[in-house]
N, C-alpha and C positions, 0 to 999 in steps of 0.2 A: 763868107757870103752873108748877105742880109736878106732874111726871108720876111715878107710882109703879107699879112692876112687881113683882108677887108671885113666889113661887117655884114649883117643880114640885109638882104635886098641891095647890097652894094656890088662893086666889081673891082677888078684889079686897077682899073683906070682911076678909081678914087684916089689912088696914091701914085699916079703917074708922075707927079711933080718931084717924087723922090727917086725916079728911075735913073740908074747908071749901070755900068758894066757888072758890078758886084751885087746888084739888087735883083731878087727874084720876087715878082708880084704874083702871088698865088691866087687862083680862082677857086673859091669855096664850092661853087656850083659844079666844077669839073673835078674836084678832089675825091678820088676813090680810095686812096690810102694817104696816110700822113707822110710828108716828105722826109727823106733821110737827111740828117744834118751832121755836122762835125763839131768838135769842141771849140773851134774858132768862129762859129757862126753866131749871128745876132738874130733874135726873133722879135719882130714888131707886130703886135696885133691890136686891132680896134674892135671893141665890143664883143660880138660873137667870135670874131677872128682872134681876139686876145685870149678867149677861153681855149681856142684850139692851140694857140702858142703855149699856153700854160700846160696843156696836155702833152705837147711835144717835149717841153722842158722836163716834165715829170717822167715820161717814158725814157728819156735820155739821162735821167738822174742828174740833171742840171750840168751835164758836161757840155756847156755852151759858154759863149763869151758874155752875152748880155740878153736880158729879157725885158722888152719894153711893152708895158701895158697901157693902153689908151682907153679910158672910160669903160671899165669892165668890172666884173664881180669875181672875187677869188673863189667863190663856192659857198653854197648854203650849208649851214652847220647842223640843223635839226630837221627831223621828219616833218614837223609842223610847217617850217619854212618851205620845204620841198613840196608839200601838199598844196600850200597856198599858191606857190609858183606854178605848179602843174595845172591847177584850175585855170589860171590865166593862159597858160600855153595851149590848153585844149580849146579855149575860146578863140584864140588866134588861129589855131589850126582849122577850126570849123569855118572861120571867115575866109581863110586862104582857099579852102576847098569849094566854097559856095559863092563867093563874091567875084565880080569881074576885077581885073587889074586896077581899073580906075577907082572902083568902089573901095577896094582894100587900101590903096595908097591914100585915099582921102581919110579913111579911118586911122591908118598908121601915122601919117604925118600930123594928125590932130592930137595924138597922145601928148600929155603934159611933158613927157621926157624930151620931146623934140620942139618945144615951144619957142626956143631961141635959135632954131636952125632953119636953114633954107630947106624947102620940101624936096623929097626925092621924086624925080620925074623920069620919064623916058626909059623905063625899064623894059627891055625886050620881052615880048609875050612868052617866048620859049623859056626864059629864065624865071619868069613869074610862075610858070607851071611847075617848076622844080622847087619852088620856095617852101611849100608845105613839108616836103621830104627833108629839106635842109634844116628848116626850123626845128623839126622833131629830132633829127639826128644829133644836132648839137644843142639840144635843149639845156637850159641852165639847171632844171630839176634833175637831170641825169648826170650832171657834172660832179666830179669829186670835189671835195673841199681842199683846195690847193694852198690855203693860207699857211698851214704849218710848214710846208716846204718853202714857200715864198719867204717866210720869216727866217728859216734856216739858211737860205742862200741869198739873203737880202743884199749882199754886196754886188750881186749880179742883176738886181732888179731896179728898174726905173718905172715909177707909176705916174701917169699923166692924167690929169682931170681938167674938166672945164669948169670955170668959176661960176657959170650960170646953170650948170647941171647939178641941181640941188641933191638929187638922189645919189649920184655917184660921188659927189663931193662929200656927202655924209658917209658913204661906204669907205672912202679913203680916210676920213677923219677917225671913224670908229674902228676900222679893221686893219688899216695899213699903217698909219702913222704911229700907233702904239707899239708897233714892232720895230720902230726906228728904220723903216724902209723909206728910201728917198721918194718923196712925192713932189711933183712940180705941176703948177697950174697954168692954164692959158685962159685968156678972156673970151671964152666961147661957151656954147652949150654942149650937147652930147656929141654931135657930129663934128668932131675937131678936125677931121680931114678937110673940112671946108675952110679952115684957117691955114691955107697952104704956106704962106710966108712965115707965119708965127711958128707953125709946127716944124718946118724945115730948119728955121734958125735955132729953135730949141734943141733939135737933134744934133745940129752942128756944134752948138755950144757945149753939149754933153759929150762930144767926141764920138758920137754914133756914126755920123756921116763924114 
């Protein structure tokens, strides 16, 4: 099976273009426990969803077929990095709790990270109300540093980045490539699921689909 995990404020429909009989599109907002997988399964995660995929691979001691990471972070290494990140996360959480959906989306879409992407729109109010809990639950500051494991099992890892996503392109260059992990780029920003044709072709060429 192929398990796909969308990003923050996203939905399983973001990856509907990859849907087929052996694909499971997980909904982070409805996920109460991490899914059970087998050694023949493939994990594909985007951004926050990729961090969840890394967690699942870790818990299963990389008894998986393949781990596909799309524009994500392998984990913060120092307490200083975690403190800086947590400060940002607390700011976001406060906005999620006090802003209307429209106000928050305006703020979120305007972040430099998403300057090359189409804005997120039409998020159901019910899902927005759950966003603060989701953001805090899977916060990067709380995530383990998975880089040592990723380097150890590099033959099972494919790292995908957007050429216009300077932040995550730098992460791939500085943290992933030095470990001889396969990195592939697409001509987009952070929200690479918006490049449906290019992403699908890449996964097909890599033998994932």
